[in-house]
C-alpha positions in Angstrom: -16.1 32.3 8.7 -13.0 33.4 10.5 -13.8 31.1 13.4 -14.2 28.2 11.1 -10.9 29.0 9.4 -9.0 29.1 12.6 -10.6 25.9 14.0 -9.7 23.8 10.9 -6.1 25.0 11.0 -6.0 24.2 14.7 -7.4 20.8 14.0 -4.7 20.2 11.4 -2.0 21.3 13.9 -3.6 18.9 16.4 -3.4 16.1 13.9 0.3 16.8 13.3 1.0 16.8 17.0 -0.9 13.5 17.4 1.1 12.0 14.5 4.3 13.0 16.3 3.1 11.7 19.6 2.0 8.3 18.3 5.2 7.9 16.3 7.4 8.9 19.3 5.7 6.3 21.5 5.5 3.5 18.9 8.7 4.0 17.0 11.2 6.4 18.6 11.1 5.1 22.2 12.0 1.6 21.1 15.0 2.8 19.1 17.8 3.1 21.6 19.8 1.6 18.8 18.6 2.7 15.4 16.3 0.0 14.0 14.1 1.7 11.4 14.3 4.0 8.4 17.9 4.6 7.2 19.4 3.1 10.3 22.9 3.0 8.9 22.9 6.8 8.4 21.3 7.3 11.9 24.1 5.3 13.5 26.7 7.3 11.6 25.2 10.6 12.7 25.0 9.4 16.3 28.7 8.5 16.2 29.5 12.0 14.8 27.4 13.7 17.4 29.1 11.7 20.2 32.4 12.9 18.9 31.3 16.6 18.9 29.9 16.1 22.4 33.2 14.4 23.6 35.9 16.3 21.8 34.3 19.7 21.3 32.4 21.4 18.6 35.1 23.9 17.6 37.8 21.3 17.8 36.0 19.2 15.2 35.0 22.3 13.2 31.3 21.4 13.6 31.8 18.6 11.1 30.4 15.1 10.5 33.1 12.6 11.4 33.2 8.9 10.6 35.7 7.5 13.0 37.2 7.9 16.5 40.5 9.4 15.3 40.3 12.2 17.9 40.5 9.6 20.7 44.0 8.8 19.5 44.9 12.4 18.7 44.5 11.8 15.0 42.8 14.0 12.4 39.3 12.6 11.9 37.8 11.6 8.6 35.2 14.2 7.7 32.2 13.2 5.6 31.3 16.4 3.7 28.4 15.5 1.4 26.0 15.8 4.3 25.5 19.2 6.1 26.4 19.4 9.7 23.2 20.7 11.2 21.5 17.4 12.0 24.8 16.2 13.7 25.2 19.5 15.6 21.6 19.5 16.7 21.9 15.9 18.0 25.2 16.7 19.8 23.5 19.6 21.5 20.7 17.3 22.7 23.3 14.9 24.0 25.0 17.7 25.8 21.7 18.5 27.5 21.5 14.9 28.7 19.0 13.4 26.2 19.3 9.8 25.4 19.1 8.8 21.7 15.5 7.7 22.1 14.4 11.0 23.6 16.6 13.0 21.2 14.4 11.8 18.3 11.6 14.1 19.4 13.4 17.1 17.9 13.7 15.9 14.2 10.2 14.3 14.6 8.6 17.6 15.5 10.4 19.3 12.6 9.2 16.7 10.2 5.7 16.7 11.5 5.4 20.4 10.7 5.4 19.1 7.1 1.8 17.9 7.6 0.7 21.4 8.5 2.5 22.9 5.5 0.9 20.4 3.1 -2.6 21.1 4.7 -2.1 24.9 4.1 -0.7 24.3 0.6 -3.6 22.2 -0.7 -6.2 24.4 1.0 -4.8 27.5 -0.7 -4.5 26.0 -4.2 -7.6 23.8 -4.2 -9.8 26.0 -2.0 -11.2 23.0 -0.1 -10.7 22.1 3.5 -11.7 18.4 3.0 -9.1 18.1 0.2 -6.5 19.7 2.5 -7.2 17.1 5.2 -7.1 14.3 2.6 -3.6 15.5 1.6 -2.5 15.7 5.2 -3.7 12.1 5.8 -2.2 10.9 2.5 1.2 12.1 3.6 0.9 10.8 7.2 0.3 7.2 6.0 3.3 7.1 3.7 5.7 4.5 5.0 8.9 6.5 4.0 7.6 9.6 5.7 6.7 7.7 8.9 10.0 5.7 9.0 12.2 8.8 8.4 10.3 11.4 10.3 12.4 10.9 13.5 15.7 10.3 11.6 18.8 11.8 13.0 20.0 12.3 9.4 19.0 15.0 7.0 15.8 13.3 5.7 13.5 14.4 8.6 14.6 18.0 8.1 14.3 17.8 4.3 10.6 17.1 4.5 9.9 20.3 6.3 12.3 22.5 4.4 10.8 21.5 1.0 7.2 21.7 2.1 7.4 25.2 3.7 9.4 26.6 0.8 6.8 25.4 -1.7 4.0 26.8 0.6 5.7 30.2 0.7 6.1 30.3 -3.1 2.4 29.4 -3.4 1.3 32.1 -1.0 3.4 34.6 -3.0 1.6 33.5 -6.1 -1.8 34.1 -4.5 -1.1 37.4 -2.9 0.2 40.8 -4.0 2.1 43.9 -2.9 4.1 43.9 0.3 2.6 40.5 1.4 3.9 38.9 -1.8 7.4 40.3 -1.2 7.4 38.9 2.3 6.4 35.4 1.1 9.2 35.6 -1.5 11.7 36.5 1.2 10.4 33.6 3.3 10.8 31.3 0.3 14.4 32.5 -0.2 15.2 31.9 3.5 13.7 28.4 3.6 15.4 27.4 0.4 18.7 28.6 2.0 17.9 26.5 5.0 17.0 23.5 2.8 20.5 23.4 1.2 22.7 24.7 4.0 21.2 22.9 6.9 19.5 19.8 5.3 21.0 18.7 2.0 20.8 18.6 -1.7 18.1 16.1 -2.6 15.1 18.4 -2.2 16.6 21.3 -4.3 15.4 20.3 -7.7 11.8 20.0 -6.4 12.0 23.4 -4.9 13.6 25.1 -7.9 11.2 23.6 -10.4 8.2 24.5 -8.3 9.4 28.1 -7.9 9.7 28.6 -11.6 6.7 26.7 -12.9 4.0 27.0 -10.2 3.5 30.8 -10.8 2.8 30.1 -14.4 0.0 27.7 -13.4 -1.7 29.1 -10.2 -1.0 32.8 -10.2 -3.7 35.2 -11.3 -3.4 37.7 -14.1 -2.3 37.4 -17.8 0.7 35.5 -19.1 3.0 38.4 -18.8 2.1 38.9 -15.1 2.6 35.2 -14.4 5.9 35.1 -16.2 7.1 38.1 -14.2 6.1 36.5 -11.0 7.8 33.2 -12.0 11.0 35.2 -12.7 10.8 36.8 -9.2 10.1 33.5 -7.5 12.8 31.7 -9.3 15.3 34.5 -8.5 14.3 34.5 -4.8 14.8 30.8 -4.5 17.9 30.7 -6.6 19.5 33.5 -4.4 18.8 31.4 -1.3 20.2 28.2 -2.9 23.4 30.0 -4.3 24.2 31.6 -0.9 23.6 28.2 0.8 25.9 26.4 -1.7 28.6 29.0 -1.1 28.3 28.5 2.6 28.4 24.7 2.3 31.5 24.9 0.1 33.2 27.3 2.5 32.5 25.0 5.5 33.7 22.0 3.5 36.9 23.9 2.7 37.5 24.4 6.4 37.0 20.6 7.0 39.1 19.4 4.0 41.8 22.0 4.3 41.4 24.0 1.1 38.8 25.5 -1.3 40.1 23.4 -4.1 39.6 20.2 -2.2 36.0 21.2 -1.4 35.2 22.0 -5.0 36.9 18.8 -6.2 34.9 16.7 -3.7 31.6 18.3 -4.8 32.4 17.7 -8.5 33.5 14.1 -7.9 30.3 13.3 -5.8 28.1 14.7 -8.6 29.9 12.7 -11.3 29.7 9.4 -9.4 26.0 9.8 -8.8 25.1 10.8 -12.4 27.1 7.8 -13.8 25.1 5.1 -12.0 21.8 4.0 -13.6 20.2 1.1 -11.8 17.0 0.9 -13.9 19.0 0.6 -17.2 21.5 -1.9 -15.7 18.8 -4.1 -14.1 16.1 -3.7 -16.8 12.6 -5.0 -16.1 13.7 -6.8 -13.0 14.2 -3.5 -11.3 10.8 -2.2 -12.4 9.1 -5.4 -11.2 10.8 -5.1 -7.8 9.6 -1.6 -7.5 6.0 -2.7 -8.3 6.2 -5.6 -5.7 7.5 -3.2 -3.0 4.8 -0.7 -3.8 2.1 -3.4 -3.7 3.3 -5.0 -0.5 4.4 -2.0 1.6 2.5 1.0 0.3 -1.0 -0.3 -0.6 -2.7 1.9 2.0 -0.7 4.9 0.7 -1.8 4.2 -2.9 -5.5 4.0 -1.8 -5.3 7.3 0.1 -3.4 9.0 -2.7 -5.9 7.8 -5.3 -8.8 9.0 -3.1 -7.1 12.4 -2.6 -6.5 12.9 -6.3 -10.1 12.0 -7.1 -11.3 14.5 -4.5 -9.1 17.3 -5.8 -10.4 16.8 -9.3 -14.0 16.4 -8.3 -13.9 19.7 -6.4 -13.0 21.6 -9.6 -16.4 22.9 -10.7 -15.1 24.7 -13.7 -13.0 23.1 -16.5 -10.3 25.7 -16.3 -9.8 25.0 -12.5 -9.7 21.3 -13.3 -7.0 21.8 -15.9 -5.0 24.1 -13.6 -5.1 21.6 -10.7 -4.0 18.7 -12.9 -1.1 20.7 -14.2 -0.3 21.9 -10.7 -0.1 18.2 -9.6 2.1 17.5 -12.6 4.5 20.3 -11.6 4.9 18.7 -8.2 5.4 15.3 -9.7 8.0 16.6 -12.1 9.9 18.3 -9.2 9.7 15.1 -7.1 11.1 13.0 -9.9 13.9 15.5 -11.0 16.5 14.3 -8.5 16.1 10.7 -9.6 16.1 11.5 -13.2 19.4 13.4 -12.9 21.2 11.7 -10.1 20.2 8.1 -10.8 22.4 6.7 -8.1 19.5 7.1 -5.7 16.7 5.7 -8.0 
């Protein structure tokens, strides 16, 4: 049994590596100039990384710059909503002599690890290796995941940060004692990394899962599950709060004062919340979403439907079926939370 467990995990890792290799050859190597995914953001990050490489990391305060002001001896324009890690990582790769095409291998490998995390997550919750492989393949065929997996921007790192945090919370729910505490610490660390190194957009999904998942999948009575939900929520919240404080502190260095950093954060949140494309565009917006889903993601829909049917079919007892459906609902709620609150990105 142990040999089979290791071999299936190894096969999942091999699939993730194969995914990265195929995408690198077919997508990354052709993209000396960004031509896929969020290519505007990729171009912006590449410019900022070139500035760090040219004018010095410390001189530019490890920030994301949007112009060539330093070439004229001027103070650069810092773009603070995005964390600096993707830009700094790309600048280090440029410093090592990598071209933009070759440099894409780093975010691609990070994003590809998401496939492994999803495989381990589904196998732990569902208890089925076929279902875990179905979930891995369902994610791999998603067009947004493929197009953004080698992105220079935060999206490629977001995928992995969220998936591994959710996995660690799940492992904490299905273990006990010292092992549980270690997984909670790992969840706190990865939630810190998600916000401080990657961005904000995955945070609602992580926080909602940390609080609600233990109530659904953890063993024991209601009081035990509620206690675990409190601990998981506290661990993830601690990581997020420390990360937010670090982000604000770094932004204060870039903008010149703590007040400016806090004001910029509040303004950005207010602008995003005030925009509501679905309401403004009505049914035209919804029809456009349907057309895009039909034309671009039909394979993804087929695989997702097959995966969902497999997950439900493998539940031999009604209580397991109910828990798995609720578990999928928790994930769906978390994935929708950002768009429900910050409607600018709907």
